[in-house]
Every structure is written in C-alpha cells, then in structure tokens.
C-alpha positions as CSV (number, residue, x, y, z in Angstrom):
1,M,128.8,71.4,101.5
2,N,129.9,74.2,103.9
3,I,129.7,77.7,102.4
4,N,131.5,80.6,103.9
5,K,128.8,83.3,103.5
6,T,131.2,86.1,104.5
7,T,132.9,85.7,101.0
8,L,129.6,85.9,99.1
9,S,128.3,89.0,97.3
10,F,125.0,90.5,98.4
11,N,123.1,88.8,95.5
12,E,124.8,85.5,96.2
13,K,123.7,85.6,99.8
14,V,120.1,86.4,98.7
15,I,120.1,83.4,96.3
16,F,121.5,81.1,99.0
17,S,118.9,82.1,101.5
18,L,116.0,81.9,99.0
19,R,117.0,78.5,97.9
20,S,117.0,77.3,101.5
21,L,113.6,78.9,102.1
22,Y,112.0,77.2,99.1
23,N,113.6,73.8,100.0
24,E,112.1,74.1,103.4
25,R,108.6,74.1,101.9
26,G,109.2,71.1,99.6
27,Y,110.0,72.9,96.4
28,S,112.5,71.1,94.2
29,Q,115.0,72.8,91.9
30,Y,114.1,73.1,88.2
31,K,117.1,73.2,85.8
32,M,116.8,74.2,82.2
33,S,119.2,74.6,79.3
34,K,120.4,78.0,78.1
35,F,118.6,77.6,74.8
36,E,114.9,77.1,73.9
37,E,113.1,77.1,70.6
38,Y,112.3,80.7,69.7
39,D,108.7,79.7,68.9
40,L,108.0,79.2,72.6
41,Y,108.7,82.8,73.3
42,A,107.3,84.3,70.1
43,K,103.8,82.9,70.9
44,N,103.9,84.5,74.3
45,K,105.8,87.7,73.9
46,D,103.2,89.7,75.9
47,F,103.9,87.5,78.9
48,L,107.6,88.4,78.9
49,I,108.9,91.4,80.8
50,S,110.6,92.5,77.6
51,D,109.6,91.3,74.1
52,S,113.3,91.6,73.0
53,V,114.8,88.2,72.7
54,I,118.3,87.2,71.6
55,T,118.1,84.6,68.8
56,F,120.4,82.5,66.7
57,T,120.1,79.7,64.1
58,D,121.3,76.3,65.2
59,T,123.3,74.0,63.0
60,N,120.1,72.1,62.1
61,G,118.4,75.3,60.9
62,K,116.1,75.8,64.0
63,L,115.8,79.3,65.4
64,L,116.8,79.2,69.0
65,A,116.7,81.8,71.8
66,L,118.8,82.5,74.8
67,K,116.3,82.1,77.6
68,P,114.6,85.3,78.5
69,D,112.2,83.6,80.9
70,V,112.0,80.4,83.0
71,T,108.2,80.1,83.6
72,L,107.4,79.2,80.0
73,S,109.9,76.4,80.0
74,I,108.5,75.1,83.3
75,I,105.0,75.0,81.9
76,K,106.1,73.4,78.7
77,N,107.8,70.6,80.6
78,S,105.2,70.2,83.4
79,V,103.0,67.2,84.0
80,D,99.4,68.0,83.2
81,E,97.5,65.5,85.3
82,P,94.5,65.8,87.6
83,N,94.8,65.8,91.3
84,T,98.6,66.6,91.2
85,I,100.7,69.5,92.5
86,Q,104.2,70.3,91.2
87,K,106.3,72.7,93.3
88,V,109.5,73.9,91.8
89,Y,111.9,76.8,92.2
90,Y,114.6,78.0,89.9
91,N,117.9,79.8,90.2
92,E,118.7,80.6,86.6
93,N,120.5,83.1,84.4
94,V,118.1,84.7,81.9
95,Y,119.0,87.0,79.1
96,R,116.9,90.1,78.7
97,I,116.9,93.9,78.8
98,S,117.6,94.9,82.3
99,K,115.3,97.4,84.0
100,G,118.3,99.2,85.4
101,T,120.5,99.6,82.3
102,H,118.0,99.2,79.5
103,T,120.5,97.0,77.7
104,F,120.7,93.2,77.3
105,K,122.2,91.6,80.3
106,E,122.7,88.2,81.8
107,I,120.5,88.3,84.9
108,M,120.3,85.8,87.7
109,Q,116.7,85.2,88.5
110,V,115.2,83.3,91.4
111,G,111.6,82.3,91.6
112,L,109.1,79.5,92.2
113,E,106.1,78.0,90.5
114,C,103.2,75.9,91.9
115,L,101.3,74.1,89.2
116,G,98.5,71.6,89.1
117,D,95.3,71.3,91.2
118,I,95.8,74.7,92.9
119,D,93.7,75.5,96.0
120,N,93.5,78.3,98.5
121,Y,96.2,76.7,100.6
122,N,98.7,76.7,97.7
123,I,97.9,80.4,97.0
124,C,98.4,81.2,100.7
125,E,101.7,79.3,100.7
126,V,103.0,81.2,97.6
127,I,102.0,84.6,99.0
128,T,103.7,83.7,102.3
129,L,106.9,82.7,100.5
130,A,106.8,85.9,98.5
131,C,106.7,87.9,101.7
132,K,109.4,85.8,103.3
133,S,111.5,86.2,100.2
134,L,111.3,90.0,100.5
135,K,112.2,89.8,104.1
136,Q,115.3,87.8,103.3
137,I,116.4,90.8,101.2
138,C,115.2,93.7,103.5
139,E,113.3,93.8,106.7
140,N,111.4,96.9,105.5
141,Y,109.2,95.5,102.7
142,V,105.6,95.5,101.5
143,L,103.6,93.2,99.3
144,D,100.8,94.9,97.3
145,I,98.1,92.5,96.2
146,S,95.0,92.6,94.1
147,H,92.5,90.2,92.4
148,L,91.9,90.4,88.7
149,G,88.7,88.4,89.2
150,I,86.8,91.3,90.7
151,I,88.0,93.6,88.0
152,T,86.9,91.2,85.2
153,N,83.6,90.7,87.0
154,V,83.0,94.5,86.9
155,F,83.9,94.6,83.2
156,D,81.5,91.8,82.4
157,S,78.7,93.2,84.6
158,F,79.0,96.7,83.1
159,N,79.5,95.4,79.5
160,I,82.8,97.2,79.0
161,P,83.9,96.8,75.4
162,S,87.0,94.7,74.9
163,E,88.9,97.6,73.3
164,S,88.3,99.7,76.4
165,K,89.4,97.2,79.0
166,K,93.1,97.6,78.4
167,E,92.8,101.4,78.7
168,I,90.9,101.1,82.0
169,L,93.5,98.7,83.4
170,K,96.2,101.2,82.4
171,L,94.5,104.1,84.2
172,I,93.9,101.9,87.3
173,S,97.6,101.0,87.3
174,E,98.4,104.7,87.1
175,K,95.8,105.6,89.8
176,N,94.5,108.2,87.4
177,T,90.9,108.9,88.7
178,H,90.5,112.0,86.5
179,E,91.0,110.2,83.2
180,L,89.2,107.1,84.5
181,T,86.1,109.2,85.3
182,S,86.2,110.8,81.8
183,L,86.6,107.4,80.1
184,C,83.6,106.0,82.1
185,S,81.5,108.9,81.0
186,S,82.5,108.4,77.4
187,L,81.4,104.7,77.7
188,G,78.0,105.8,79.0
189,L,78.4,104.4,82.5
190,N,76.2,105.9,85.2
191,S,77.5,107.6,88.4
192,T,77.2,104.4,90.5
193,Q,79.1,102.3,87.9
194,T,81.8,105.1,87.7
195,E,82.1,105.1,91.5
196,V,82.6,101.3,91.5
197,I,85.4,101.5,88.9
198,N,87.1,104.4,90.7
199,A,87.1,102.3,93.9
200,F,89.8,100.3,92.3
201,V,92.0,103.4,92.6
202,T,90.7,105.1,95.8
203,T,90.5,102.0,98.0
204,Y,93.9,101.1,99.2
205,G,95.5,99.9,102.4
206,K,95.5,97.1,105.0
207,P,93.3,94.1,104.3
208,S,91.5,94.4,107.6
209,V,90.3,97.9,106.6
210,V,90.0,97.6,102.8
211,L,88.3,94.2,102.3
212,P,85.1,95.2,104.3
213,K,84.9,98.4,102.3
214,L,85.2,96.5,99.0
215,K,82.5,94.1,100.0
216,S,80.1,97.0,100.8
217,I,81.0,98.8,97.5
218,F,80.6,95.7,95.2
219,N,78.0,93.6,97.0
220,G,74.7,93.5,95.1
221,I,76.4,95.0,92.0
222,V,78.8,92.2,91.0
223,D,79.8,88.7,92.2
224,I,82.1,89.3,95.2
225,A,83.5,85.7,95.3
226,P,87.0,87.0,94.4
227,I,86.9,89.3,97.4
228,E,85.8,86.5,99.6
229,Q,88.7,84.4,98.3
230,L,91.2,87.2,98.8
231,S,89.9,87.6,102.4
232,C,90.1,83.8,103.0
233,V,93.7,83.6,101.8
234,I,95.0,86.7,103.7
235,N,93.2,85.7,106.9
236,A,95.0,82.4,106.9
237,I,98.5,84.0,106.7
238,D,100.4,84.6,109.9
239,K,99.7,88.0,111.3
240,D,103.3,89.3,111.2
241,I,103.3,88.6,107.5
242,A,99.8,89.7,106.8
243,D,100.7,93.1,108.4
244,M,103.1,93.7,105.5
245,I,100.4,93.2,102.9
246,N,98.4,96.0,101.3
247,I,95.4,95.7,99.0
248,D,96.2,97.7,95.9
249,F,94.3,97.3,92.7
250,S,96.9,99.3,90.8
251,V,98.7,95.9,90.7
252,V,97.3,94.7,87.4
253,S,98.6,92.2,84.8
254,D,97.7,91.2,81.3
255,T,94.3,89.5,81.6
256,H,95.1,87.4,78.5
257,Y,97.6,85.5,80.7
258,Y,96.8,86.2,84.3
259,N,93.7,85.7,86.4
260,G,92.9,85.7,90.1
261,I,95.3,87.0,92.7
262,V,98.3,89.0,91.5
263,F,100.9,90.8,93.5
264,K,104.1,92.9,93.6
265,G,106.8,93.2,96.2
266,F,108.7,96.3,97.2
267,I,111.6,96.9,99.5
268,E,113.2,100.0,101.0
269,G,115.8,101.6,98.8
270,V,114.5,100.4,95.4
271,P,112.0,102.5,93.5
272,S,110.3,99.7,91.5
273,S,109.0,96.3,92.4
274,V,111.7,93.6,93.0
275,L,109.2,90.7,93.0
276,S,106.2,90.1,90.9
277,G,103.8,87.2,90.6
278,G,100.3,85.8,90.6
279,Q,97.9,83.2,89.1
280,Y,98.4,82.5,85.4
281,D,95.8,79.9,84.6
282,K,95.0,81.6,81.3
283,L,98.6,81.2,80.2
284,M,98.3,77.5,81.1
285,Q,95.2,77.2,79.0
286,K,97.0,79.0,76.1
287,M,99.7,76.4,76.3
288,K,97.1,73.6,76.2
289,R,97.3,72.8,79.9
290,K,94.3,71.9,82.0
291,S,96.2,72.6,85.2
292,C,96.3,75.9,87.1
293,A,99.4,77.7,88.3
294,I,100.7,80.5,90.6
295,G,104.2,81.7,91.1
296,F,106.6,84.7,91.3
297,A,110.0,85.9,90.4
298,V,112.6,87.9,92.2
299,Y,114.5,90.4,90.0
300,L,118.0,90.3,91.3
301,D,119.4,92.8,88.9
302,L,117.4,95.5,90.7
303,L,119.1,94.7,94.0
304,E,122.6,95.9,92.9
305,I,121.9,99.3,94.3
306,L,121.3,97.7,97.7
307,D,124.6,96.0,97.9
308,N,125.8,97.9,101.0
309,N,128.2,95.1,101.5
310,A,130.0,95.9,98.3
311,R,133.7,95.2,99.0
312,E,135.7,98.3,99.6
313,Y,138.7,96.1,98.9
314,D,139.4,93.4,96.4
315,V,141.2,91.4,99.1
316,D,141.9,91.7,102.8
317,V,145.5,90.8,102.7
318,V,148.3,91.0,100.1
319,L,151.0,88.6,101.1
320,L,154.3,89.4,99.4
321,Y,157.0,86.8,99.0
322,D,160.2,86.4,97.0
323,D,162.1,83.6,95.3
324,K,163.8,82.6,98.6
325,A,160.5,82.0,100.4
326,D,160.0,78.6,102.0
327,L,157.1,77.2,100.0
328,R,155.7,75.1,102.8
329,K,155.8,77.9,105.3
330,L,154.3,80.3,102.7
331,N,151.4,77.9,102.2
332,K,150.9,77.5,105.9
333,Q,150.7,81.3,106.4
334,V,148.1,81.7,103.6
335,N,146.0,78.9,105.2
336,A,146.3,80.5,108.6
337,L,145.0,83.8,107.3
338,S,142.2,82.1,105.4
339,N,141.2,80.2,108.5
340,I,140.5,83.4,110.3
341,G,138.3,84.7,107.5
342,Q,140.8,86.8,105.6
343,N,140.9,86.9,101.8
344,V,144.5,86.5,100.8
345,Y,146.3,87.3,97.6
346,A,149.9,85.9,97.7
347,C,152.2,87.3,95.1
348,K,155.7,88.6,94.5
349,V,154.5,92.0,93.3
350,A,151.1,93.5,94.1
351,P,149.0,94.4,91.0
352,S,148.8,98.2,90.7
353,K,145.0,98.2,90.5
354,L,144.4,95.7,93.3
355,K,142.7,97.2,96.3
356,Y,143.7,95.7,99.6
357,K,143.3,96.4,103.3
358,T,146.7,95.0,104.6
359,L,150.0,94.5,103.0
360,I,152.2,91.8,104.7
361,N,155.8,91.0,103.7
362,F,156.2,87.2,104.2
363,N,159.8,87.6,105.2
364,D,158.8,89.7,108.1
365,C,156.2,87.2,109.5
366,E,157.0,85.8,112.9
367,V,154.0,83.7,113.9
368,D,153.5,80.2,115.3
369,T,151.9,79.0,112.1
370,L,155.3,79.3,110.3
371,E,156.9,76.9,112.6
372,D,157.6,73.4,111.2
373,D,155.7,70.6,112.7
374,A,157.9,68.5,114.8
C-alpha cells in the first residue's frame, strides 16, 4: 500500500517510521482487544504508569478495563518455553491519564517487547532500537541507561533494610546527595559505604569514562558482574549510537518488577522522557513465567508539542462550484490538484471556520485537465 506521508500528522509519521524500523529487525505486530479483565491490571498496578484505570462491568458480570497498558497483555499471551525468543511490537491505543493533560486520554503508544531466552545480543538489539526510535523523532536525543543489578548488589552487600531501599532509590532518582548522605548515616553505614552509594548520583556521563570509574569504585566491595554486562552490551553497539548514550543511575524503576538494565530516552524540546524501558524479569516471574523479557514504549502523547508540522491550514485548496458545474470536469480538476499534492475541499460554499491557503472558483479554471478526452 502506498502512503502519502505529506498528508500524515507528525505522530502518524513517527508511527509509520517506527513500525518500519521494528519490522526490519524481525519484530511482528501484536494486536490486542480494547478490553482486558480488570484483575490483570489490579494485580500489577505498580507496574502501570498510572494506577487509574477505566473499568466497566460486562454483560456476564465480569469487571473489564479499557486497556491502560499493552505489556501485561503481551506477557499474559506469550509462549513460555525454553530456548525460544518472541519479538513483537505494538501500535495500540491505550487509555490512561496523560502526563501532559493529567486527564484520561486515548493515547497512541508504540513499543516493542523481546521475551524468552534473553541474552546480551537481545539486550544490545533492544537498546539499539530504542536509540534509533528516538532518532526517528528527533536527531538531537540521548538515552540514559543504568543497571539495577549493581544497585541491588550494593543493597544486599550493605544489608540495607527493605523499608529503606525505596527511599534510597527515590533520592538517587532525584540526585539528592545531601539527603542520601544523611540517610546513610542514620542507617549506620560507614564513610566508604556512603561514598559508594553516593557514586550512583555523582558518577554520570559517557560510558567510556564512567564505566572504568564504576569498576574502580565498586571492585572488591560488591560483585561488579552487572557493570561488566553493561560494558559488554554498550561496547557492542555501533559507535554513532553509543555516542548518544549516557550512564545515569538516576534512571531507576520499581525493583519489584524490573531488574538488570533500564533506560529512558529524551529528545530536544520535551522536558520529560519520551521513551522508557528495561528488563522486567521480575514481572515475568510474578506472572508465573520462567522466561525473561526486555522492552520499551514510546509515549506519543508527549510529542504533541513537537509537531512543528502542525497544519497552518485545514486544506490547501477550496474549490468552489455551482449547480451548473460539469460534474466530470469538476472531478478531473479535483484529481489534478490532488495529484500534485494539494489537499482539496470541493464545495458550493466554504465553511466559515475552514482555514485554507487558496480559494479557486471552478468556473474560472482554464487548465488542460478540464478538457474532455477525445
């Protein structure tokens, strides 16, 4: 099917390009229904961006929900078998509170999931596709990436109480070293341990600089296997893409659902992340799956402020005709204008609120396209 991209909105162009990108890497499209049993979301509310879900009772008495998320449905319907990999992408409307308006909104969301026997190549591929997704939207982008494994290793090594882990993660995400130092002191951590935890805030930047620093800070104190994995994955990524990646441990996620590598994508002109993803093996386990998984989503509702191609006009041409107009010639003129890329609104009287670039009176047209075929 040929698609005239000049007639697409900004978001439609993004969706079209992302779908093509994911298809090129062998990802197949996942389709889901608008409705899902509410219980699926109720059990995993913390995983959702917003815990507010639109619900209704079906005719059979079941409580259903308008889908606020696609990932949970993909997991629910995935094949959980050893030595298999499932690669899917989605292009679905979800119903949730928009970050921009703080009201319920139908939001087109695009993303992908890789589930199964995940290895470092799969992680590398997903991170690469996350970067390429951002580039499709804006040339000036950055992907901030961290590894929850090294954070949980520090927690375990320092015997951090469970009730304090969430607060530490919050302070790391806020890059609040002052409060973090105070909390470490209240937990009885020594100066070396406090320095290690503060390193999650103070150590930021390009992988080639940050990863060696992290190894020197953590080596001999905690297991640095997660840092080695992060280094392995990033070193395998093409340099032009790797140059757009920063190590930033303020990128944290709920450790009840996520593990391993997590990341967020930012583009010029939007103050918050427009892409978010990572490994969510713990969510898979919570949903009784033995497989592992990694994926990301692009939040298209945040891109509305970037729509520099928002149409100044509703149509390019208003073509006025009257009751005496030759229908065949009128149709030929509309087709001729359309064939040169013009959006045409043919009418007897132009609507008062319609914005148009050019007004043409059909009776005044004298072009070759109006001539009858011999």
